[in-house]
DOGUPA-717852 format. One line per field, with one value per residue: x, y, z of N, C-alpha, C in turn; residue number from 1; residue in three letters. Coordinates in nm, 3 decimals. Example, Ala and Ser with C-alpha at 12.3 -4.5 7.8 and 13.67 -1.06 7.14 Angstrom:
BEGIN
n_X	[1.319; 1.285]
n_Y	[-0.569; -0.225]
n_Z	[0.780; 0.708]
ca_X	[1.230; 1.367]
ca_Y	[-0.450; -0.106]
ca_Z	[0.780; 0.714]
c_X	[1.320; 1.290]
c_Y	[-0.330; 0.003]
c_Z	[0.780; 0.787]
seq	[1; 2]
type	[ALA; SER]
//
This chain:
BEGIN
n_X	[-18.253; -18.335; -18.427; -18.210; -18.279; -18.570; -18.713; -18.905; -19.084; -19.100; -19.213; -19.457; -19.583; -19.604; -19.766; -20.002; -20.079; -20.116; -20.331; -20.533; -20.540; -20.432; -20.522; -20.659; -20.773; -20.829; -20.651; -20.367; -20.036; -19.860; -19.992; -19.958; -19.680; -19.647; -19.768; -19.599; -19.362; -19.440; -19.484; -19.234; -19.075; -19.174; -19.097; -18.818; -18.786; -18.867; -18.669; -18.441; -18.508; -18.499; -18.238; -17.884; -17.773; -17.515; -17.457; -17.628; -17.693; -17.495; -17.396; -17.168; -17.043; -16.793; -16.612; -16.478; -16.438; -16.509; -16.354; -16.527; -16.777; -17.067; -17.276; -17.342; -17.438; -17.507; -17.559; -17.402; -17.145; -17.024; -17.046; -17.231; -17.476; -17.530; -17.745; -17.928; -17.976; -17.945; -18.065; -18.080; -17.853; -17.559; -17.315; -17.073; -16.751; -16.429; -16.117; -15.842; -15.529; -15.428; -15.596; -15.925; -16.181; -16.469; -16.742; -16.952; -17.308; -17.485; -17.696; -18.038; -18.114; -17.881; -17.836; -17.783; -17.548; -17.302; -17.312; -17.179; -16.924; -16.625; -16.406; -16.238; -16.148; -16.084; -16.173; -16.332; -16.461; -16.614; -16.905; -17.187; -17.486; -17.761; -17.928; -18.259; -18.404; -18.531; -18.822; -18.715; -18.526; -18.275; -18.007; -17.853; -17.567; -17.457; -17.194; -17.067; -16.853; -16.857; -16.639; -16.305; -16.115; -15.980; -16.098; -16.108; -16.401; -16.640; -16.949; -17.132; -17.404; -17.741; -17.902; -18.184; -18.464; -18.421; -18.575; -18.793; -18.779; -18.760; -18.488; -18.374; -18.390; -18.586; -18.443; -18.449; -18.399; -18.375; -18.649; -18.788; -18.950; -19.207; -19.342; -19.389; -19.536; -19.770; -19.864; -19.918; -20.113; -20.311; -20.366; -20.475; -20.699; -20.842; -20.895; -21.075; -21.276; -21.292; -21.229; -20.946; -20.818; -20.684; -20.454; -20.336; -20.280; -20.082; -19.891; -19.826; -19.719; -19.495; -19.361; -19.287; -19.099; -18.907; -18.821; -18.705; -18.504; -18.350; -18.247; -18.070; -17.857; -17.589; -17.462; -17.267; -17.277; -17.391; -17.350; -17.062; -17.007; -16.875; -16.531; -16.318; -16.006; -15.745; -15.909; -16.151; -16.046; -16.031; -15.991; -15.673; -15.622; -15.848; -15.909; -15.708; -15.567; -15.706; -15.514]
n_Y	[2.994; 3.124; 3.464; 3.704; 3.959; 4.169; 4.428; 4.724; 4.779; 4.528; 4.374; 4.508; 4.456; 4.174; 4.144; 4.276; 4.112; 3.870; 3.913; 3.989; 4.260; 4.393; 4.570; 4.757; 5.039; 5.036; 5.000; 5.197; 5.248; 5.382; 5.307; 5.030; 5.024; 5.118; 4.909; 4.699; 4.772; 4.759; 4.485; 4.386; 4.471; 4.308; 4.061; 4.090; 4.105; 3.846; 3.694; 3.775; 3.677; 3.407; 3.360; 3.337; 3.642; 3.739; 3.598; 3.687; 3.974; 4.250; 4.550; 4.815; 5.035; 5.259; 5.430; 5.663; 5.686; 5.960; 6.125; 6.115; 6.102; 5.920; 5.832; 5.769; 5.883; 5.690; 5.754; 5.969; 5.892; 5.860; 5.627; 5.366; 5.418; 5.680; 5.710; 5.629; 5.350; 5.145; 4.859; 4.607; 4.532; 4.345; 4.308; 4.467; 4.598; 4.672; 4.832; 4.683; 4.667; 4.649; 4.462; 4.369; 4.337; 4.174; 4.336; 4.291; 4.285; 4.506; 4.400; 4.485; 4.495; 4.569; 4.832; 5.051; 4.994; 5.113; 5.371; 5.686; 5.589; 5.597; 5.537; 5.279; 4.949; 4.717; 4.492; 4.292; 4.410; 4.608; 4.737; 4.752; 4.919; 4.930; 5.218; 5.266; 5.314; 5.626; 5.813; 5.998; 5.865; 5.812; 5.610; 5.496; 5.422; 5.328; 5.332; 5.145; 5.127; 5.492; 5.603; 5.720; 5.803; 5.803; 5.563; 5.330; 5.205; 4.973; 4.899; 4.630; 4.547; 4.455; 4.592; 4.815; 4.728; 4.785; 5.039; 4.959; 5.089; 5.309; 5.296; 5.109; 4.758; 4.463; 4.216; 3.894; 3.612; 3.308; 3.302; 3.426; 3.644; 3.561; 3.566; 3.842; 3.911; 3.750; 3.843; 4.116; 4.089; 3.978; 4.198; 4.372; 4.223; 4.231; 4.502; 4.531; 4.387; 4.113; 3.755; 3.672; 3.446; 3.245; 3.378; 3.441; 3.186; 3.103; 3.296; 3.231; 2.978; 3.044; 3.190; 2.992; 2.856; 3.057; 3.103; 2.854; 2.838; 3.067; 2.996; 2.806; 2.896; 2.849; 2.546; 2.405; 2.315; 2.307; 2.607; 2.640; 2.640; 2.930; 2.935; 2.973; 3.108; 2.867; 2.636; 2.669; 2.791; 3.109; 3.411; 3.541; 3.808; 3.946; 4.117; 4.300; 4.633; 4.887; 5.019]
n_Z	[-4.642; -4.328; -4.267; -4.115; -4.031; -4.032; -4.209; -4.129; -4.334; -4.462; -4.255; -4.223; -4.470; -4.459; -4.234; -4.313; -4.528; -4.393; -4.218; -4.386; -4.471; -4.681; -4.882; -4.741; -4.552; -4.292; -4.084; -4.031; -4.172; -3.984; -3.745; -3.751; -3.731; -3.468; -3.325; -3.403; -3.273; -3.004; -2.983; -3.063; -2.851; -2.649; -2.753; -2.741; -2.465; -2.395; -2.523; -2.382; -2.130; -2.181; -2.264; -2.179; -2.082; -2.152; -2.375; -2.560; -2.588; -2.528; -2.380; -2.286; -2.041; -1.949; -1.696; -1.449; -1.096; -0.872; -0.610; -0.309; -0.425; -0.452; -0.622; -0.968; -1.282; -1.547; -1.808; -1.852; -1.892; -2.133; -2.273; -2.451; -2.334; -2.373; -2.525; -2.349; -2.319; -2.138; -1.981; -1.824; -1.570; -1.605; -1.481; -1.265; -1.277; -1.130; -1.181; -1.058; -0.924; -1.184; -1.300; -1.409; -1.180; -1.051; -0.885; -0.597; -0.568; -0.360; -0.105; -0.050; 0.215; 0.334; 0.287; 0.452; 0.571; 0.524; 0.609; 0.647; 0.599; 0.412; 0.134; -0.038; 0.041; -0.092; -0.364; -0.257; -0.045; -0.144; -0.290; -0.518; -0.629; -0.848; -0.919; -0.961; -1.288; -1.410; -1.513; -1.674; -1.806; -1.705; -1.591; -1.302; -1.098; -0.777; -0.537; -0.262; 0.011; -0.017; -0.270; -0.213; -0.380; -0.718; -0.934; -1.194; -1.347; -1.486; -1.646; -1.742; -1.948; -2.052; -2.330; -2.396; -2.606; -2.952; -3.141; -3.404; -3.714; -4.001; -4.027; -3.848; -3.829; -3.741; -3.540; -3.643; -3.571; -3.724; -3.803; -3.592; -3.617; -3.655; -3.415; -3.374; -3.604; -3.581; -3.335; -3.382; -3.578; -3.419; -3.255; -3.445; -3.521; -3.282; -3.274; -3.486; -3.384; -3.432; -3.440; -3.264; -3.187; -3.337; -3.427; -3.182; -3.088; -3.270; -3.210; -2.943; -2.978; -3.125; -2.930; -2.744; -2.897; -2.934; -2.668; -2.607; -2.804; -2.744; -2.499; -2.570; -2.726; -2.712; -2.752; -2.624; -2.366; -2.019; -1.829; -1.636; -1.279; -1.132; -1.071; -0.786; -0.667; -0.640; -0.635; -0.471; -0.248; -0.079; -0.269; -0.266; -0.309; -0.260; -0.046; -0.044; -0.043; -0.257; -0.503]
ca_X	[-18.206; -18.422; -18.369; -18.158; -18.351; -18.687; -18.734; -19.042; -19.164; -19.126; -19.307; -19.588; -19.641; -19.639; -19.879; -20.122; -20.119; -20.159; -20.463; -20.624; -20.550; -20.340; -20.581; -20.752; -20.729; -20.881; -20.536; -20.267; -19.897; -19.807; -20.050; -19.890; -19.545; -19.657; -19.794; -19.477; -19.265; -19.488; -19.461; -19.089; -19.023; -19.210; -19.009; -18.685; -18.794; -18.872; -18.538; -18.351; -18.544; -18.459; -18.096; -17.780; -17.757; -17.383; -17.453; -17.732; -17.674; -17.418; -17.339; -17.073; -17.014; -16.672; -16.593; -16.393; -16.500; -16.461; -16.343; -16.639; -16.902; -17.119; -17.371; -17.297; -17.536; -17.436; -17.577; -17.304; -17.012; -16.967; -17.063; -17.352; -17.595; -17.558; -17.881; -18.008; -18.024; -17.921; -18.189; -18.049; -17.711; -17.502; -17.211; -16.993; -16.611; -16.339; -15.979; -15.773; -15.394; -15.411; -15.689; -16.065; -16.235; -16.613; -16.794; -17.075; -17.424; -17.524; -17.833; -18.119; -18.114; -17.753; -17.821; -17.734; -17.430; -17.183; -17.346; -17.066; -16.797; -16.571; -16.280; -16.244; -16.038; -16.054; -16.294; -16.417; -16.532; -16.674; -17.030; -17.259; -17.631; -17.822; -18.035; -18.360; -18.423; -18.638; -18.898; -18.628; -18.440; -18.141; -17.969; -17.746; -17.507; -17.398; -17.090; -17.063; -16.865; -16.827; -16.496; -16.230; -16.013; -16.018; -16.089; -16.178; -16.502; -16.719; -17.078; -17.181; -17.550; -17.822; -17.968; -18.325; -18.495; -18.405; -18.700; -18.800; -18.825; -18.706; -18.344; -18.342; -18.475; -18.608; -18.361; -18.544; -18.320; -18.441; -18.795; -18.850; -19.047; -19.341; -19.404; -19.435; -19.640; -19.894; -19.909; -19.977; -20.239; -20.409; -20.406; -20.563; -20.825; -20.913; -20.944; -21.192; -21.369; -21.302; -21.168; -20.799; -20.768; -20.588; -20.328; -20.277; -20.225; -19.956; -19.795; -19.781; -19.631; -19.368; -19.295; -19.224; -18.980; -18.808; -18.764; -18.617; -18.387; -18.267; -18.180; -17.976; -17.773; -17.459; -17.488; -17.148; -17.312; -17.436; -17.245; -17.004; -17.003; -16.752; -16.429; -16.238; -15.864; -15.702; -16.018; -16.239; -15.985; -16.059; -15.897; -15.580; -15.617; -15.981; -15.917; -15.593; -15.612; -15.711; -15.411]
ca_Y	[3.032; 3.223; 3.597; 3.749; 4.080; 4.209; 4.571; 4.762; 4.763; 4.385; 4.331; 4.567; 4.381; 4.040; 4.157; 4.307; 3.993; 3.764; 3.941; 4.034; 4.406; 4.442; 4.682; 4.820; 5.157; 5.023; 5.024; 5.271; 5.203; 5.426; 5.224; 4.901; 5.046; 5.125; 4.773; 4.622; 4.803; 4.702; 4.341; 4.363; 4.488; 4.186; 3.955; 4.116; 4.066; 3.700; 3.642; 3.799; 3.586; 3.273; 3.349; 3.395; 3.774; 3.762; 3.531; 3.742; 4.116; 4.314; 4.683; 4.843; 5.174; 5.272; 5.563; 5.666; 5.746; 6.089; 6.119; 6.169; 6.090; 5.783; 5.797; 5.807; 5.869; 5.617; 5.822; 6.076; 5.835; 5.857; 5.495; 5.352; 5.469; 5.818; 5.700; 5.578; 5.218; 5.045; 4.797; 4.518; 4.524; 4.211; 4.307; 4.588; 4.566; 4.781; 4.801; 4.662; 4.616; 4.620; 4.359; 4.397; 4.246; 4.197; 4.380; 4.226; 4.373; 4.526; 4.360; 4.597; 4.498; 4.624; 4.964; 5.149; 4.939; 5.196; 5.509; 5.762; 5.524; 5.629; 5.471; 5.137; 4.869; 4.611; 4.452; 4.207; 4.493; 4.718; 4.689; 4.846; 4.904; 5.006; 5.306; 5.243; 5.411; 5.722; 5.842; 6.080; 5.773; 5.802; 5.491; 5.536; 5.320; 5.382; 5.246; 5.137; 5.264; 5.600; 5.604; 5.838; 5.828; 5.780; 5.422; 5.298; 5.100; 4.951; 4.835; 4.551; 4.546; 4.427; 4.717; 4.818; 4.688; 4.890; 5.070; 4.918; 5.203; 5.310; 5.273; 4.988; 4.643; 4.368; 4.096; 3.784; 3.490; 3.182; 3.314; 3.477; 3.747; 3.503; 3.614; 3.980; 3.912; 3.695; 3.929; 4.237; 4.048; 3.964; 4.334; 4.425; 4.151; 4.285; 4.635; 4.519; 4.305; 3.980; 3.649; 3.676; 3.324; 3.177; 3.454; 3.426; 3.051; 3.103; 3.378; 3.157; 2.870; 3.109; 3.227; 2.871; 2.829; 3.161; 3.079; 2.738; 2.871; 3.164; 2.927; 2.709; 2.959; 2.784; 2.405; 2.340; 2.250; 2.400; 2.697; 2.587; 2.727; 3.009; 2.883; 3.070; 3.076; 2.746; 2.540; 2.688; 2.876; 3.251; 3.484; 3.609; 3.952; 4.002; 4.224; 4.390; 4.770; 4.934; 5.120]
ca_Z	[-4.509; -4.264; -4.262; -3.987; -3.993; -4.111; -4.205; -4.095; -4.456; -4.481; -4.152; -4.253; -4.581; -4.410; -4.141; -4.392; -4.603; -4.301; -4.158; -4.492; -4.467; -4.783; -4.956; -4.649; -4.478; -4.156; -3.996; -4.107; -4.153; -3.853; -3.639; -3.755; -3.678; -3.322; -3.278; -3.424; -3.168; -2.879; -2.988; -3.070; -2.716; -2.577; -2.806; -2.684; -2.324; -2.389; -2.561; -2.270; -2.023; -2.218; -2.294; -2.094; -2.143; -2.210; -2.504; -2.647; -2.620; -2.422; -2.396; -2.179; -2.008; -1.868; -1.638; -1.331; -0.979; -0.823; -0.464; -0.235; -0.500; -0.442; -0.728; -1.102; -1.389; -1.652; -1.937; -1.864; -1.891; -2.266; -2.333; -2.532; -2.267; -2.411; -2.577; -2.238; -2.359; -2.035; -1.933; -1.712; -1.540; -1.602; -1.379; -1.248; -1.250; -1.096; -1.216; -0.931; -0.946; -1.326; -1.345; -1.384; -1.080; -1.033; -0.755; -0.554; -0.553; -0.221; -0.076; -0.005; 0.362; 0.380; 0.225; 0.549; 0.639; 0.503; 0.642; 0.700; 0.569; 0.280; 0.100; -0.076; 0.094; -0.187; -0.437; -0.174; 0.052; -0.219; -0.347; -0.604; -0.645; -0.955; -0.874; -1.064; -1.396; -1.388; -1.635; -1.758; -1.881; -1.647; -1.515; -1.211; -1.014; -0.655; -0.479; -0.116; 0.062; -0.111; -0.303; -0.169; -0.482; -0.858; -0.971; -1.318; -1.335; -1.607; -1.624; -1.854; -1.937; -2.170; -2.368; -2.431; -2.743; -3.052; -3.210; -3.544; -3.793; -4.136; -4.022; -3.771; -3.858; -3.633; -3.541; -3.659; -3.578; -3.761; -3.808; -3.469; -3.651; -3.651; -3.292; -3.394; -3.707; -3.525; -3.226; -3.439; -3.641; -3.310; -3.216; -3.549; -3.510; -3.167; -3.310; -3.571; -3.307; -3.491; -3.359; -3.265; -3.122; -3.422; -3.425; -3.049; -3.079; -3.344; -3.134; -2.825; -3.026; -3.161; -2.805; -2.690; -2.978; -2.904; -2.535; -2.613; -2.886; -2.672; -2.390; -2.625; -2.827; -2.701; -2.726; -2.568; -2.240; -1.916; -1.782; -1.513; -1.162; -1.131; -0.982; -0.713; -0.671; -0.569; -0.624; -0.356; -0.148; -0.103; -0.351; -0.173; -0.336; -0.249; 0.053; -0.051; -0.068; -0.395; -0.529]
c_X	[-18.298; -18.350; -18.319; -18.234; -18.472; -18.702; -18.879; -19.133; -19.198; -19.228; -19.447; -19.657; -19.687; -19.761; -20.008; -20.171; -20.176; -20.300; -20.560; -20.650; -20.465; -20.394; -20.681; -20.690; -20.778; -20.771; -20.427; -20.128; -19.837; -19.865; -19.982; -19.749; -19.546; -19.680; -19.671; -19.378; -19.309; -19.458; -19.313; -19.025; -19.054; -19.124; -18.870; -18.680; -18.791; -18.736; -18.437; -18.380; -18.497; -18.310; -18.009; -17.749; -17.621; -17.368; -17.544; -17.706; -17.607; -17.374; -17.244; -17.053; -16.891; -16.659; -16.498; -16.467; -16.437; -16.461; -16.463; -16.773; -16.947; -17.199; -17.326; -17.408; -17.466; -17.452; -17.474; -17.162; -16.949; -16.977; -17.190; -17.477; -17.613; -17.696; -17.974; -18.060; -17.995; -18.053; -18.162; -17.897; -17.667; -17.395; -17.136; -16.853; -16.535; -16.197; -15.896; -15.638; -15.373; -15.503; -15.833; -16.120; -16.384; -16.647; -16.922; -17.186; -17.462; -17.670; -17.910; -18.119; -17.987; -17.731; -17.768; -17.605; -17.309; -17.212; -17.226; -16.930; -16.753; -16.441; -16.297; -16.123; -15.996; -16.181; -16.386; -16.498; -16.596; -16.796; -17.092; -17.409; -17.675; -17.935; -18.137; -18.373; -18.539; -18.712; -18.820; -18.529; -18.302; -18.123; -17.849; -17.694; -17.442; -17.299; -17.091; -16.935; -16.835; -16.678; -16.429; -16.119; -16.068; -15.994; -16.167; -16.280; -16.575; -16.845; -17.117; -17.332; -17.615; -17.900; -18.118; -18.344; -18.479; -18.537; -18.691; -18.859; -18.763; -18.557; -18.309; -18.442; -18.492; -18.513; -18.456; -18.468; -18.407; -18.593; -18.862; -18.954; -19.190; -19.415; -19.465; -19.549; -19.773; -19.951; -19.977; -20.108; -20.348; -20.457; -20.504; -20.699; -20.907; -20.971; -21.069; -21.298; -21.396; -21.223; -21.016; -20.737; -20.662; -20.453; -20.258; -20.216; -20.091; -19.850; -19.739; -19.690; -19.495; -19.291; -19.223; -19.094; -18.870; -18.742; -18.667; -18.489; -18.294; -18.188; -18.073; -17.891; -17.633; -17.485; -17.371; -17.181; -17.356; -17.318; -17.193; -17.014; -16.870; -16.655; -16.360; -16.093; -15.835; -15.817; -16.094; -16.177; -16.018; -15.951; -15.803; -15.574; -15.748; -15.986; -15.792; -15.640; -15.611; -15.608; -15.397]
c_Y	[3.140; 3.356; 3.629; 3.872; 4.097; 4.359; 4.600; 4.745; 4.617; 4.334; 4.383; 4.489; 4.243; 4.044; 4.185; 4.185; 3.885; 3.789; 4.007; 4.185; 4.471; 4.566; 4.760; 4.943; 5.152; 5.048; 5.089; 5.213; 5.254; 5.346; 5.088; 4.914; 5.052; 4.986; 4.685; 4.647; 4.756; 4.552; 4.307; 4.378; 4.364; 4.069; 3.967; 4.071; 3.915; 3.639; 3.661; 3.704; 3.444; 3.253; 3.385; 3.531; 3.797; 3.692; 3.597; 3.887; 4.185; 4.453; 4.707; 4.992; 5.176; 5.415; 5.552; 5.731; 5.882; 6.082; 6.186; 6.159; 5.945; 5.741; 5.852; 5.781; 5.808; 5.682; 5.931; 6.024; 5.825; 5.722; 5.489; 5.407; 5.618; 5.825; 5.638; 5.438; 5.109; 4.992; 4.711; 4.513; 4.378; 4.202; 4.439; 4.546; 4.691; 4.737; 4.800; 4.597; 4.570; 4.514; 4.404; 4.292; 4.277; 4.245; 4.305; 4.330; 4.383; 4.486; 4.479; 4.609; 4.560; 4.768; 5.071; 5.105; 5.029; 5.344; 5.577; 5.702; 5.563; 5.551; 5.324; 5.064; 4.758; 4.568; 4.363; 4.285; 4.614; 4.665; 4.796; 4.820; 4.987; 5.088; 5.310; 5.355; 5.503; 5.742; 5.935; 5.994; 5.754; 5.670; 5.530; 5.415; 5.389; 5.280; 5.258; 5.065; 5.367; 5.601; 5.733; 5.872; 5.800; 5.633; 5.401; 5.188; 5.087; 4.874; 4.761; 4.535; 4.493; 4.554; 4.703; 4.769; 4.809; 4.914; 5.027; 5.034; 5.195; 5.283; 5.140; 4.877; 4.557; 4.250; 3.976; 3.653; 3.371; 3.189; 3.362; 3.585; 3.693; 3.548; 3.753; 3.984; 3.863; 3.785; 4.054; 4.203; 4.030; 4.101; 4.393; 4.356; 4.202; 4.422; 4.627; 4.426; 4.171; 3.881; 3.652; 3.546; 3.253; 3.245; 3.438; 3.287; 3.042; 3.184; 3.300; 3.041; 2.927; 3.146; 3.107; 2.842; 2.930; 3.136; 2.961; 2.772; 2.966; 3.097; 2.830; 2.768; 2.898; 2.639; 2.331; 2.265; 2.353; 2.486; 2.648; 2.689; 2.801; 2.955; 2.998; 3.025; 2.950; 2.651; 2.552; 2.771; 3.022; 3.315; 3.562; 3.758; 4.023; 4.121; 4.312; 4.530; 4.803; 5.041; 5.138]
c_Z	[-4.452; -4.252; -4.122; -3.939; -4.084; -4.097; -4.167; -4.216; -4.481; -4.380; -4.181; -4.364; -4.535; -4.318; -4.218; -4.470; -4.512; -4.249; -4.256; -4.485; -4.578; -4.855; -4.871; -4.584; -4.334; -4.054; -4.080; -4.083; -4.022; -3.737; -3.634; -3.698; -3.526; -3.263; -3.291; -3.312; -3.031; -2.874; -2.990; -2.932; -2.632; -2.622; -2.748; -2.539; -2.310; -2.422; -2.449; -2.154; -2.053; -2.229; -2.174; -2.155; -2.208; -2.344; -2.605; -2.685; -2.502; -2.465; -2.280; -2.165; -1.918; -1.818; -1.520; -1.217; -0.950; -0.672; -0.398; -0.305; -0.501; -0.564; -0.863; -1.203; -1.509; -1.788; -1.957; -1.874; -2.028; -2.335; -2.414; -2.466; -2.286; -2.477; -2.473; -2.266; -2.256; -1.982; -1.810; -1.692; -1.535; -1.493; -1.377; -1.206; -1.209; -1.134; -1.089; -0.959; -1.091; -1.381; -1.316; -1.289; -1.059; -0.893; -0.724; -0.543; -0.406; -0.202; -0.020; 0.146; 0.418; 0.335; 0.321; 0.617; 0.628; 0.528; 0.707; 0.673; 0.428; 0.259; 0.071; -0.022; -0.002; -0.255; -0.355; -0.073; -0.014; -0.294; -0.436; -0.592; -0.764; -0.897; -0.988; -1.165; -1.362; -1.519; -1.727; -1.836; -1.822; -1.573; -1.430; -1.135; -0.895; -0.599; -0.328; -0.074; -0.048; -0.142; -0.256; -0.267; -0.621; -0.891; -1.100; -1.290; -1.469; -1.570; -1.751; -1.838; -2.065; -2.203; -2.386; -2.574; -2.836; -3.124; -3.356; -3.623; -3.931; -4.142; -3.958; -3.801; -3.734; -3.648; -3.539; -3.676; -3.613; -3.755; -3.682; -3.497; -3.653; -3.525; -3.314; -3.495; -3.650; -3.416; -3.280; -3.509; -3.536; -3.263; -3.317; -3.544; -3.393; -3.198; -3.395; -3.510; -3.375; -3.405; -3.374; -3.216; -3.205; -3.422; -3.290; -3.031; -3.151; -3.271; -3.016; -2.865; -3.064; -3.035; -2.743; -2.765; -2.950; -2.770; -2.537; -2.689; -2.812; -2.561; -2.439; -2.737; -2.828; -2.660; -2.663; -2.439; -2.139; -1.872; -1.648; -1.400; -1.162; -1.028; -0.909; -0.718; -0.589; -0.537; -0.492; -0.246; -0.179; -0.189; -0.259; -0.194; -0.304; -0.154; 0.058; -0.086; -0.216; -0.415; -0.678]
seq	[1; 2; 3; 4; 5; 6; 7; 8; 9; 10; 11; 12; 13; 14; 15; 16; 17; 18; 19; 20; 21; 22; 23; 24; 25; 26; 27; 28; 29; 30; 31; 32; 33; 34; 35; 36; 37; 38; 39; 40; 41; 42; 43; 44; 45; 46; 47; 48; 49; 50; 51; 52; 53; 54; 55; 56; 57; 58; 59; 60; 61; 62; 63; 64; 65; 66; 67; 68; 69; 70; 71; 72; 73; 74; 75; 76; 77; 78; 79; 80; 81; 82; 83; 84; 85; 86; 87; 88; 89; 90; 91; 92; 93; 94; 95; 96; 97; 98; 99; 100; 101; 102; 103; 104; 105; 106; 107; 108; 109; 110; 111; 112; 113; 114; 115; 116; 117; 118; 119; 120; 121; 122; 123; 124; 125; 126; 127; 128; 129; 130; 131; 132; 133; 134; 135; 136; 137; 138; 139; 140; 141; 142; 143; 144; 145; 146; 147; 148; 149; 150; 151; 152; 153; 154; 155; 156; 157; 158; 159; 160; 161; 162; 163; 164; 165; 166; 167; 168; 169; 170; 171; 172; 173; 174; 175; 176; 177; 178; 179; 180; 181; 182; 183; 184; 185; 186; 187; 188; 189; 190; 191; 192; 193; 194; 195; 196; 197; 198; 199; 200; 201; 202; 203; 204; 205; 206; 207; 208; 209; 210; 211; 212; 213; 214; 215; 216; 217; 218; 219; 220; 221; 222; 223; 224; 225; 226; 227; 228; 229; 230; 231; 232; 233; 234; 235; 236; 237; 238; 239; 240; 241; 242; 243]
type	[UNK; UNK; UNK; UNK; UNK; UNK; UNK; UNK; UNK; UNK; UNK; UNK; UNK; UNK; UNK; UNK; UNK; UNK; UNK; UNK; UNK; UNK; UNK; UNK; UNK; UNK; UNK; UNK; UNK; UNK; UNK; UNK; UNK; UNK; UNK; UNK; UNK; UNK; UNK; UNK; UNK; UNK; UNK; UNK; UNK; UNK; UNK; UNK; UNK; UNK; UNK; UNK; UNK; UNK; UNK; UNK; UNK; UNK; UNK; UNK; UNK; UNK; UNK; UNK; UNK; UNK; UNK; UNK; UNK; UNK; UNK; UNK; UNK; UNK; UNK; UNK; UNK; UNK; UNK; UNK; UNK; UNK; UNK; UNK; UNK; UNK; UNK; UNK; UNK; UNK; UNK; UNK; UNK; UNK; UNK; UNK; UNK; UNK; UNK; UNK; UNK; UNK; UNK; UNK; UNK; UNK; UNK; UNK; UNK; UNK; UNK; UNK; UNK; UNK; UNK; UNK; UNK; UNK; UNK; UNK; UNK; UNK; UNK; UNK; UNK; UNK; UNK; UNK; UNK; UNK; UNK; UNK; UNK; UNK; UNK; UNK; UNK; UNK; UNK; UNK; UNK; UNK; UNK; UNK; UNK; UNK; UNK; UNK; UNK; UNK; UNK; UNK; UNK; UNK; UNK; UNK; UNK; UNK; UNK; UNK; UNK; UNK; UNK; UNK; UNK; UNK; UNK; UNK; UNK; UNK; UNK; UNK; UNK; UNK; UNK; UNK; UNK; UNK; UNK; UNK; UNK; UNK; UNK; UNK; UNK; UNK; UNK; UNK; UNK; UNK; UNK; UNK; UNK; UNK; UNK; UNK; UNK; UNK; UNK; UNK; UNK; UNK; UNK; UNK; UNK; UNK; UNK; UNK; UNK; UNK; UNK; UNK; UNK; UNK; UNK; UNK; UNK; UNK; UNK; UNK; UNK; UNK; UNK; UNK; UNK; UNK; UNK; UNK; UNK; UNK; UNK; UNK; UNK; UNK; UNK; UNK; UNK; UNK; UNK; UNK; UNK; UNK; UNK]
//
């Protein structure tokens, strides 16, 4: 059975053996670790692109609004993003009449539509926008219009790739580590100014397999179109006041 994870030590050994560096000091273990993490981040990105994010990796942050406050730093909400690991937002929900209801993303062209407007009228008239991450690592979400009361909300997201180190291993579903091994070997070959073409060919073949596998983690069938209430009729609660 293919391994589910590969430790940094296992990856280092496999990489050294693959590119004939087992007894060489040309490339150090810390250098290999840096290359492994560069490649592992690319593998994570590819897997997210291929997969339905909710089937692959999901984190969640929950918090409450403050009257008169539009923008919220998610790293301060006490959720997993206390490690600033939010990467891509999957969806934002608000607790409405005892039920979690999804909010719509505000289009950039509508960013000034709620200028001077406060108070939420209902989930159908309330929007969110992710305020881009900064180099300080903060992820923020803003609500439109600005809330005038306390409302529970949650943000579902895909996290950043986990660093592969002495504690955290690489997730290597069904041999996905072949991408990282071949990619790092190509980096080492480039460093020693030798031919990396063979390694790159193996890496690209592994990438095709990862993309296909990630897109087919659930073989039940294609995801259905989200249904609305009464088979296409508008949700009768969509514009009711938030209480």
